[in-house]
C-alpha positions as protocol buffer text, in pm:
chain_id: "A"
residue {
  index: 1
  type: MET
  ca { x: 5586 y: 3620 z: 1482 }
}
residue {
  index: 2
  type: GLU
  ca { x: 5664 y: 3836 z: 1108 }
}
residue {
  index: 3
  type: VAL
  ca { x: 5434 y: 3775 z: 811 }
}
residue {
  index: 4
  type: ASP
  ca { x: 5478 y: 3828 z: 488 }
}
residue {
  index: 5
  type: SER
  ca { x: 5205 y: 4103 z: 415 }
}
residue {
  index: 6
  type: SER
  ca { x: 5172 y: 4445 z: 310 }
}
residue {
  index: 7
  type: MET
  ca { x: 4935 y: 4513 z: 550 }
}
residue {
  index: 8
  type: ILE
  ca { x: 5032 y: 4302 z: 861 }
}
residue {
  index: 9
  type: ALA
  ca { x: 5363 y: 4303 z: 1012 }
}
residue {
  index: 10
  type: SER
  ca { x: 5280 y: 4070 z: 1289 }
}
residue {
  index: 11
  type: VAL
  ca { x: 5088 y: 3821 z: 1441 }
}
residue {
  index: 12
  type: GLU
  ca { x: 5064 y: 3646 z: 1800 }
}
residue {
  index: 13
  type: TYR
  ca { x: 4830 y: 3420 z: 1939 }
}
residue {
  index: 14
  type: ASP
  ca { x: 4734 y: 3343 z: 2273 }
}
residue {
  index: 15
  type: PRO
  ca { x: 4580 y: 2990 z: 2312 }
}
residue {
  index: 16
  type: SER
  ca { x: 4523 y: 2991 z: 2710 }
}
residue {
  index: 17
  type: ASN
  ca { x: 4298 y: 3367 z: 2615 }
}
residue {
  index: 18
  type: HIS
  ca { x: 4193 y: 3312 z: 2256 }
}
residue {
  index: 19
  type: VAL
  ca { x: 4354 y: 3627 z: 2188 }
}
residue {
  index: 20
  type: LEU
  ca { x: 4486 y: 3742 z: 1861 }
}
residue {
  index: 21
  type: THR
  ca { x: 4738 y: 4020 z: 1847 }
}
residue {
  index: 22
  type: ILE
  ca { x: 4801 y: 4168 z: 1504 }
}
residue {
  index: 23
  type: GLN
  ca { x: 5062 y: 4435 z: 1441 }
}
residue {
  index: 24
  type: PHE
  ca { x: 4990 y: 4648 z: 1143 }
}
residue {
  index: 25
  type: ARG
  ca { x: 5276 y: 4811 z: 906 }
}
residue {
  index: 26
  type: LYS
  ca { x: 5151 y: 5141 z: 983 }
}
residue {
  index: 27
  type: GLY
  ca { x: 5240 y: 5115 z: 1362 }
}
residue {
  index: 28
  type: ARG
  ca { x: 4862 y: 5039 z: 1537 }
}
residue {
  index: 29
  type: THR
  ca { x: 4862 y: 4689 z: 1708 }
}
residue {
  index: 30
  type: TYR
  ca { x: 4529 y: 4505 z: 1822 }
}
residue {
  index: 31
  type: GLN
  ca { x: 4428 y: 4238 z: 2035 }
}
residue {
  index: 32
  type: TYR
  ca { x: 4102 y: 4025 z: 1879 }
}
residue {
  index: 33
  type: GLN
  ca { x: 3925 y: 3869 z: 2177 }
}
residue {
  index: 34
  type: ASP
  ca { x: 3774 y: 3512 z: 2192 }
}
residue {
  index: 35
  type: VAL
  ca { x: 3966 y: 3391 z: 1848 }
}
residue {
  index: 36
  type: GLU
  ca { x: 3977 y: 3026 z: 1760 }
}
residue {
  index: 37
  type: PRO
  ca { x: 4269 y: 2850 z: 1716 }
}
residue {
  index: 38
  type: GLU
  ca { x: 4149 y: 2750 z: 1384 }
}
residue {
  index: 39
  type: VAL
  ca { x: 4129 y: 3095 z: 1295 }
}
residue {
  index: 40
  type: TYR
  ca { x: 4458 y: 3165 z: 1410 }
}
residue {
  index: 41
  type: ALA
  ca { x: 4600 y: 2853 z: 1198 }
}
residue {
  index: 42
  type: GLU
  ca { x: 4411 y: 2992 z: 896 }
}
residue {
  index: 43
  type: LEU
  ca { x: 4546 y: 3327 z: 916 }
}
residue {
  index: 44
  type: VAL
  ca { x: 4883 y: 3251 z: 913 }
}
residue {
  index: 45
  type: GLN
  ca { x: 4866 y: 3005 z: 638 }
}
residue {
  index: 46
  type: ALA
  ca { x: 4660 y: 3178 z: 403 }
}
residue {
  index: 47
  type: PRO
  ca { x: 4799 y: 3281 z: 96 }
}
residue {
  index: 48
  type: SER
  ca { x: 4719 y: 3651 z: 141 }
}
residue {
  index: 49
  type: ILE
  ca { x: 4733 y: 3726 z: 522 }
}
residue {
  index: 50
  type: GLY
  ca { x: 4554 y: 4058 z: 444 }
}
residue {
  index: 51
  type: ARG
  ca { x: 4285 y: 3942 z: 280 }
}
residue {
  index: 52
  type: TYR
  ca { x: 4202 y: 3655 z: 524 }
}
residue {
  index: 53
  type: PHE
  ca { x: 4225 y: 3945 z: 797 }
}
residue {
  index: 54
  type: LEU
  ca { x: 3950 y: 4171 z: 600 }
}
residue {
  index: 55
  type: GLU
  ca { x: 3724 y: 3873 z: 531 }
}
residue {
  index: 56
  type: HIS
  ca { x: 3726 y: 3679 z: 825 }
}
residue {
  index: 57
  type: ILE
  ca { x: 3899 y: 3853 z: 1142 }
}
residue {
  index: 58
  type: ARG
  ca { x: 3776 y: 4277 z: 1101 }
}
residue {
  index: 59
  type: GLY
  ca { x: 3458 y: 4358 z: 1230 }
}
residue {
  index: 60
  type: LYS
  ca { x: 3396 y: 3965 z: 1348 }
}
residue {
  index: 61
  type: TYR
  ca { x: 3591 y: 4000 z: 1684 }
}
residue {
  index: 62
  type: ASN
  ca { x: 3620 y: 4203 z: 1945 }
}
residue {
  index: 63
  type: ALA
  ca { x: 3923 y: 4436 z: 1921 }
}
residue {
  index: 64
  type: GLY
  ca { x: 4131 y: 4664 z: 2172 }
}
């Protein structure tokens, strides 16, 4: 799903595997493992998706 963010272009979530995929505007894509559905819901509803990512996802989940 495309999002309104200067940092992030799109996000996708696989609820069966708890994998959050984030594509950044600079072209890189990362898959974050073991992300709870609530975190994904909060991310896409956040007033600032980039800020939410920095505060609640980056460095807290394994990325590949």
